[in-house]
Structures are given as structure tokens and as C-alpha cells.
N, C-alpha and C positions, 0 to 999 in steps of 0.2 A: 460229161455234164456237158448240157445244152446252154447252160445260163454260165455268167461272168460269176464267181467265186466269192463270197465274203464281199459284195460289194463295198460295206463299211462294217467294223469292227468296234461295236461297245459304244454305236452311235459316233463315230470319230471319222469324217470323209478321209477316205485312204487318198495317200499323197497321189499325182500321176506321176503314171508309168516312164519311165528314161525314155527319151529319145533315141529314136534308132539311128546305130552308126555315129554316136557325139563325136565330134571332132576336136574338144577341149584335151589340153595336158592330160594325160592319165595318170593317175597317182595313187599307187595302193592305200586300201581305206585299214588293210589289216598289216603288220609286218610280214612280210615273204617269208621271214623264216618262221614265225608262227602260224600259218599258213601252210608251210610246208612242212612242217614239223607236226602238226594235227592231220595231215592225209597222208604222211609215211609210217607215224605211227598207229591211224587208225586200220593200215593195211596189216600193219605187224603186228597187231594183235589179233585179227581176223586170220591170220595164217598159221599163229602161233595155237590159238586155240581152236582151229576146225578141228585138226585129230583129235582133240580130247571131248568131240561132243557127243559122240554118240560110240559107246565102244564098239558094239557087235558088226559096226560098218567096218574098223579098221584092225588091219591085218597085217601090224608091224609094231616095232616097239616103241612107236610114237606115242602113243594112246599109251595112260600110266606113266608116264616118263616124269622124272623130277623137273620141276622147273628149271628151265635153261634159255640164258638168251638166244640160244642158236636156233633154227629154222634145222626141221628134218623132212628128209622125204618119208613117205610114207605109202603103203595102200589102201583104198578107198573099194571097199565092196559097195557096189550100187546092181539099180535095177530091179528091184523086188525080186518077187518068190516067181516068177516066170521069166525074167529075162536077165540073170543075174550074172555082172562082170564085177570085174576087177580092174580098179583106174590108179595108175600109179600119181601122187599127188608129188611134185617137186620142191623140193627143198623151197620154202618163201612164197611159194601160192598160195593166192589168197580165193576166198570164194563169194558167194551171192552178195555181203555185208557191204565190198569193196565195190563190185560189180556195180551196183544199185546207187550203190553212191557217187560215182564215176559217171552213169548214166544221168543222174539229176545234175551233176558238175556240167557237164555237156549240154545238156541242155540251157541253162542258166548262159552260161556264156556263149552260147555262139546262136541264139535265139531270143535274148532279151523279151519283148512282151510277149514272145510267144512261145514261151518255156515250156508252158505246159503243155499246150496242147502237141511240141515233140514228143516232148516225157509219154504223152500216154499213146501217141499215137504210132510214134517211129522206135522210143527207144525200150520202153515195155513189151511191144510184139517184137523187137528185134532180140533181145535178150532169152525169149522162150529157145532160139539155137543153141545161146552158148552158156546159159545159166550153171549155174555149181553149186549145190547143196542148197537150193531154193525153199522156200516157206510155203506150206500149203495155199495160205490165202492168197499170198502174191503171183504165184502161177496157175491162179484159177483164175484172178485179174486179168495177168496178161494175157491168158489165152482170149477172156471175151473181147478185150481190144483188139487181137486179133483179128478177130471173128468179125469188128467193125463196131460194139455197142459195148457200154458200161455197163460194170457188172452187175448193178443192180437192176438192170431193164432184162432179165434171163427172162423165160419165158415161163421159167420152170418157179413158182411160190418158194422151194426149196431150198433153193441157187439164192435164191436174193434173201432169203432169211440168213443164209449160211456167210454171205456179207456182211449183214449187218452184224451177224458175230465175230468179226473176225479183229478181234483186240489183240493179239501179238504186238513182237515187235520189228516187226515187217518195216514200217514206217519210220519208227525213232532210227532205226538203224542208218536212215540217209537223209538225215537232216543237216550234217556237216556243212555242207555247201550254201544253204540258205542261212547259215547262222554268220559263215565268214561274207556270202555275196553282199547281204545286209547291214553288215557291221558300223557300217557308215550313216544307216538312221537312227535318229531318236527315238523313234517310237514304234515298243515294239510292236503293237497290230499289225506293222505291214511286215513281220515274221510271221506272226499268228496266222496271220492269211496265208502264207504262201503255203506254208508247214502243213494246215488244213487244206488246203486246196490240192498239195503233190498226196496226203495221206490216203483223201478219199479216194485216189483215182484206184485204190486197190483194199482199201480194211474201210467197216461201216461203221465200227464199235466205237466208243470215246475212250475207252482203255486205249488202244492204238495211237490215238487221235491226241490224247493229252498225256499220254507219255512222251509220244513225240515233241509237242510245244512244250513241253518242261525241259527235257532235252536241250532240243535249240534253242532254249534261251538259256539257259547253262552255258551251252556253245558261244554265243550271241555276246553273254555278260563277261566271260574269261575272256574273249577276242578284245574287248574293247576298252581293258585295262592293262593299265600302263605300271600297275606293283604286284609285289606278290600277292599271294594269296595266304591267309591264315590257315591254323590247322579248323576245318570244319568249318571254314568261312565259307563255303559254295553252300552246305547247307543249310544253314544261315540265310543268305542270299534268296534259295529259291523260294523257303518258306514266308519268307518277309513279305517278297514280292509274288503272291503265287495269282495277284491279279492280275499281273501281267501277262502269265501263260498258259491263266484258267479262263480267263475272260471268257463267254460263251459267246460262238461265231454267228453270225449272221447267217439264217437257214435256207438262206442264195446258195448254196456251195456247188448243188447239182442242179438247181433251176424246177421247179414244180415236179420233174421226173423224181427226180432224188430227194427233196420231201416226200411226197405220194407213197413212194417206194417202201422207208421211213415208215410211214405212218399205216401202210396195211401191215407190217410185219412185228412190227414193236408193240411192246402191252402197254411201255407208260410214254407221256410226249417224248421227244428228243432230248429238250433242255434238261429236263430231271432228272435222264439218266445221266446227261452231262454233268451236271451241277453233283451229280454225288462220283462219279467216276474224280473230279476234282475234288472232293471232299477225300478220296481214296486217298490219293496220289499224297495229299498234303500228310497224312495219315502216315506215309508209308517216307516221308522225309522226313516228319518229326522221329518215325522210332530209328533211321539213320541216325538223325543227330541225336540221340538217346545213346544208342552203339558206340559214335563218336566220343562221347564226353569222359570213357574208361582212360583217353589219352593212347600212350604207347602201350598201353597193357590191352587194347579192345581185340577182342578176338574175331578176325573178318568171317570167317565161315560161318560162328553164332553171329553174326548181324545179317549178314547173307542171309541165313536159315530163317531168321525172324521175319525177312522183308519176303519169304517165299520164293525164291531163287532155286530150292531144290524138289519142289512140292507141283501139284498141275498145274497151278499157273508160273509156273516157271519162263515162260516164254512171250508172257501178258508184255506189253506198250509199258505200262506203269510200273511193275516190278523190275524189269531192267534197266528203267529211264532210273529210279529210285537205287537202284543198286551198283549205277554207274558210277553215278551222283558224289555216294557214297567211298567209293572207291579212289575217284580222284580228288575228293575233300581230305581223306584218311592220307593219301601220299602224292600229296603236292610240291614235299620237299624231297619224296624220291618215286621220280612217275614211275622208272620204269620198273618199280615194284608194284606198282598200283597194276601195269597192265600185266605182269607175269601172274600177279594174284588173280586177275581174273581171268585171265587163259586156263588156268590149272587148276580151277576151283571145280573137279569131275561131278559131272550129278547136274549140271545147268549149262545154260545157253551161251557156253564158253567163247565162244567165237563171235558171239552179239556181243554179248559182255564185255570182251575184252578189246573188241574193236572201238565201241564208243566208249570205254575208258578211257585209251589212247586219244581218242580225239581231243577228249575234253582237254586231258594231260597236253598235249600238242598248243591247242587253243591258249595252258592257261602259260606255259613256259616254252615255247617254242620250240628247236630242236637239236639246242645244243647237248641235250642229255641224252638223246638215240644213243645207244648202243649200236657198235658198229654194222654187227650182221642186220639189224635191220635198216640201215642205209641202202641196203642191197634186195629188199623185199620185191617181189616180182613187179615189174612196170614203174622201178623207181625213178627215174628218169621220167617218165609222163606224170606220176603222181606230181612231185614240184612242177612241172611245168603248167600242169592246169590249174595245181593249186594258184598258182602265181594268177591266173589266169582271174579265179576266182577271187582272188585278194582286192584286185580291183574294183570290185565291186558293179554296180549299173553303169557306170560312165565308160566302164572297159568290154561288157557286153556287145556283139555284133546281131545285124539283125539278119543272119540270114536263111531264104526261105526253106519252110520246112518239107523236104523230099518226102516223094512216096515210097515205104520201104520195099525192097524185092519178097514177091511170096515165098513161102517157107519150104515150100516143095522146089521151087527153082532152083533156090541155092544149095539145098544137096543135091539136086542133078550138077550144079555146075561143079558142087566140090569133089563128085565121086571121076570127075576126069584126072588123066593120070598124070604125076609131074606136078611139080611147083607151078603154080599160075594166079593169076585176080580171079579174084569173083567179086563180081556186083553182090551189095546187101543193098541198094537204092539207087537212086537216081542219079547220088552226087556220091556214092560212098564205095570203094573198091577196097579190098585188102586183101593182100599176097598172103594163099593158103598153101600149106607144107602137109604133108598127107606122112601120115607117122602110122608105127607097126599094129597091124591090131591089137584092141587090148583082148584079153585073159576074159573069155567066157566060162560061167562057172554050170554049164549047161550046155549038152550037145547040140542042141537044137537051132544056137544063135549065131552070129560071128558080128563084132565089133568095130566098127572102122574109126578111126580115129583123122585129126586134123587142128593144124594149131595154124589160128589166124592173126596174122600182123598188121595193124592198120597203120596208115601213114602218121596218125599223131606218134606211136610206140606203143599201144594197148596191145598184148598179150589174148588171146580169145581160144579156148580150145570149143570143140565139136567134136560130138559122138553120134554117131548112128549103128542102128542095132538092127540086122537083118535077119530074116527067119530062115533057117537053111532050106533050101526045098526039099529035100530028102524027107523033112521035119513034117511036112505038107504036104494031104492030099491030094491036091489040085492048088492052082493060081501061081500067080508067080512069087517070089521073097518079097515080105512083110519089111520095109525099110523106112525109118523114123528118125527125127531128132528123141535121144534119149529123155530130154526133157520135155517134147511132147507127150511121153506114156501117160497112162492112167497114174494117178500120185498110188504107191503102194501101201494098204493097210497096216500094214509092220511099221510101227512107229521107229524102231530102229532105222528107217531107213529114208524118214522125212522127219523136218521140221514140224513138232505144232506149233499154234496160231492160233493159240486160246482168247477167246474172250470170258466165259466163263468155263469150265473144268474142260482138256484138254479133247478133241475130237481128233478121228481119224480125219485122215485128209479124203479120203476117198470112201471108206465104207468096207466091204465087201470089194475081193479083186473080182474083176470079170473077165472074159475074151472082152469082148465089146465097149467100147465106148458109146454115150450116145450122150452127151455134154452138150448143153447147147452152142459152145464153143466152138467147139470142133464140130461141130454138124456145122452150123454157119460157114465155116472154111471150105467143109466138102462144098456144101451147095455152092459156093461161088466158084471153084477149081471146075464142077462139074458144069455149070453152066455154060464157060466157057471153053471145055472141053466140047459139047454136044453143039457150040454155035457154029461149027465145022461140019454138024451134021449127025446123023443117028451113030451110036459104038455101043457095041456089045458089054456084056457084062465083064469078060474079063480085060477088053481091053482098057474100060476104065479100071482097074483096078491096075493093069502095068502104070497106065499114066500118073494115078493120084498114090501111087504104094500102099495102098490098104490091103488088106486081107480079106478072102472072098464071102466069110461072116460078116463082115464090119459092111462092105459095101451094099451084101443083099439088106440089111436090115436099111442103111440109110436110103439107100432106089424105092424101098418100099413106101417107107415114112415120104417121100417127095411126090413118088406117083400116086399116095391116097392124098396127097394136100393137090395135085392137080398142076403140080409144078412139071411134071415130065409125063412119057405116056409111052406106051410101047408100039413101036415102027411097026415090027416085025413078031413074029412070034416063033417063027422056028426059020434060023435059029433066034432067039430073042433078043431085040435092039433096044435101045432106049433115047429117045429125042424131047426135045424140049418142046413143051405145049405152045396151042396160038398164044395163051393167056399171058405165058413165062416172056415170051419173044413181044408182045406189044410191050 
């Protein structure tokens, strides 16, 4: 995004940004118990629902189990059809929902006015190294930011269209930090501004953005309340105050480049599409309210079915937001039951639904209701600590410089060293890395290495690296890449759908070579660095960049055709930067 996002909201002037490193006394705008309860319940719902989400990926009894408060260790099948392997997920470990929520929270608390720059330039690209279970649209966008360009500025029209078609719940699931951070603001326009700004970094369809603003508005309203919530009252609030979360945002969200890209690929003006989506969201909330009027006899599964939670739109931002609001309103008096209902409603996006439901109920009821096992969810101490920082609001945010993240290949190379050691993730971020036993491959052609990283703040990150065994290849060095940057599988059992219209496979047909613009741009950048030291043979390029020969040959031909590189010699073949590139 080249310009400021939403310089105004509905004609109202946005309040001035908080001053950096304010020195006045810092008092939480949200009670720490509410903030901590919301973060812990969010992560617990994520951890409980993750093994229930995609049955074909689970190789243990965790899937299909009766609802229970305790976390379970389970085995996950991942890697797609060509590089399948099994990964053991420890009891209470969370997925991408909590990972990205923490990424937003760090951006807000550490970088004040530059939070969005930190999120898109540091947190999203870095997440590609350690993501667990990420949705297709978010991963594609993260790869684009990793390559240095917004997803709506891809060179391929199909990629831009996919960005504007992305209407999944990948935005709504990460809005909790915004709601708590801005709970002291009386004008909801500030909240909507920041949620849309965050969301547009990965998703372009109003289904993603409107679902996110509605969920954020619900959490923001609950965090500000000082009394208990009546049965179904949250749905009444969202319906009655739809102008607070549904107002059309200023079209400066990404500058002229964003608006021009939207106009090129959409069949109607964005404002009209936004308003139709707001109407859709209101209708979903009305359906939820009708379902809750049955009182204690309300059939949760039937209501969720009516909302579309088990159909082709189950991962849509609007559907998941309406479902989370329903479960929070329905189970306000028994919050744990609401989270369990979401986590074990098999056939829907269980981890995201349970996480969002838990976050809303934590904003309502604090932390006293949390069952004992949920207080030991992965990184519980860090979750409480960063929740407390978020609860301070803008006055407690720091203005740290936005660092330059380390290159993916540099991190992976550093991880390959033996023993426990420190690894640099950026100019000022170092983590403690511990090598784990290799994961179980489901193909003889690969080896899968794994590491556990521990940040100084206390978050745990897991990184896997897939290597193609040398004996399975005719030529060239082993292929090595983080599992999160592999081309997404077309098998719907291996990745989340992220729909705006009927769910579409994350990648289409599986292919051996990925020529996506984001990864190609990263290849260009790394190759320029390598060739700046002199000509190199293709084999040297393969070894240095950790790519298979076919991939390297295709991209070298593309760069040669574009005049960026040239053959410095024919026998042996070597490549060098052209004069144009050097200039």
C-alpha cells in the first residue's frame, strides 16, 4: 500500500496518531483480566479446534473425539501429495489463527504509528517460515510481501483477481488485538479504519473485510462494557449498530494503485459490492438472532447450518463472524460451552470459529471462567504478557524502528547448523533454535528436518524443512525449502479454503515447478546478490539458492529473455548480470 489507508471514515476526520513513546502514566484501557482471558480463550479454542478441522489430515484419535476440556497430542499429515509427511502436534499447540493474532499484537505494541508497516514488511514475510495451517489467501499475500510488492500489484492479472476474490476468515481471525488496543477510543471509525487497513494486506473481497469489521466491533463493544450481557444481546447490538461496523471505508486504502487494480478486475464498483456484503452480513446476523429466540432449546448445529458453516462458504469471513457472534451470544452464561461447541462442530472451520468465539467470550467474561487446562495452552505466559501490553492501548505502545528481516534462505542455512544456537530473524531479532528429530516422511524421496525456536519474549515457533533425497534425483543438490513456501496442494484436505465465492483450490493442479510471481521475485533478488560477485554455473546457483534444477532452468531462461542476465560462457555454461542490471 503506497498511501495512507482510510484518511477519513464516513467524512469524519481521524484522530491524530498517538505520540511515540509517551511518558505519561500508563493505565490499561481494558482490565488485564479481560485482555488476558480473551487471548488465552482465543488460543485455547484454536488448539482444541485445529485437529477437528480437516479429518483426512489427522492420524490419531484427536479427531472425532467427544467434546472435552483437555488438549490432546495428535498427528497431522501435511506436505501435499508430492512431499507428504507426518508432524506430531503437542497438546495445546496452536495454529495460524493465534500466530497471526500475535503478529498483529506485536506490530501494535512495538511500533505505534508504524504498526502496519511492521506487519506487512516484517511479520507477514517472517510468518512464512513458521506458519502452521495457514489459509491460501494469506500465504499468497505473505509471499508477495516477502518479494517486496503488494498482492494487488502482481504482474499477472489472475493473481490480482484471486486477491480481490479472497473473502475468507483470515482477516476476522486476527482482529482481537485491534479491538482491545482501541477500546479506549469512543469513535468506532478508528477501529474500522485499522481493521480494513490490516485486512487489505492479505484479502481484497468485502466478505473478508466486512466479516472482520463486524467481529472487531463485537469484541470492541464487549471489552468496553462493565456489565453482564443478556441472552442474545450481542446479536441485537450488532444488528442495531450496523452503521458502526458496516460504513463504507474511504477508497484510499491502498492509494491509486489499489483502486485501479480493483477497477480492472471487478465487474462492479467496489462501494456497491461492499454495501451488498454489509446487507449479507446483516441477514446472517438476523438468521442467528432468529435461531437464538428458541432460548435454551436453540439447536446450535441447525443454526450454524443455516448460516452456511457446513457448506461451500464455511470459510467466508461473514459466515464465520456471524457464527462466532451467535455462539458468544448463545453461551454468554457458560462461556466454556460456547468454545467447545465451536471447536467440535465437525465439518466447519473449527479452529478459527472456536478461536473467534473464545476471543469474544474472553472480552465479555474475563479469565475467571477459563478451565484449568486452557490456562496451559502453548505460550500461555507470553499470551498473558502481550495481552497486558495491548490492554494499555496507544499510550503504552512503543515506537521501535521497523527492522529489516533476514532472508528466508539465510535463516534456513543458519538453522542447519548442529546443536542449539542463536539464529537471526532480522537486524534486532534473535531466537534460540533447537533441532528436533526428523519428522516421519510418507515418501522415500524426502527427508524432513524440524526445529523449535524460542523468542526472547517467550513465543514458540516451529520450522520444518523438506529436502529431496539425493538418490531420488538424477542431478543437482537436494532441494531444501521451508514447508510453508511450497506450492499449496490442490488437495482440499491439506489446506484451508479461503472463499469469497465458491471455494477454489489454493493452487489448481499440482506442478513440479512454481513460477508464481512472489517466489520468482525472491529468486531474482537472491540471484542478483549471488551474481554480483561474478558469473556462476547453474549448479552453483542451485546449491546456493536450494532449488531443483528444473526450477532454476525455467527462471534463468525467464531472466535471460528479459535481459537481466546473460551467458558469460558457453562451455561450461555460466551466467552473469547484464550491464543494464548492473546499472
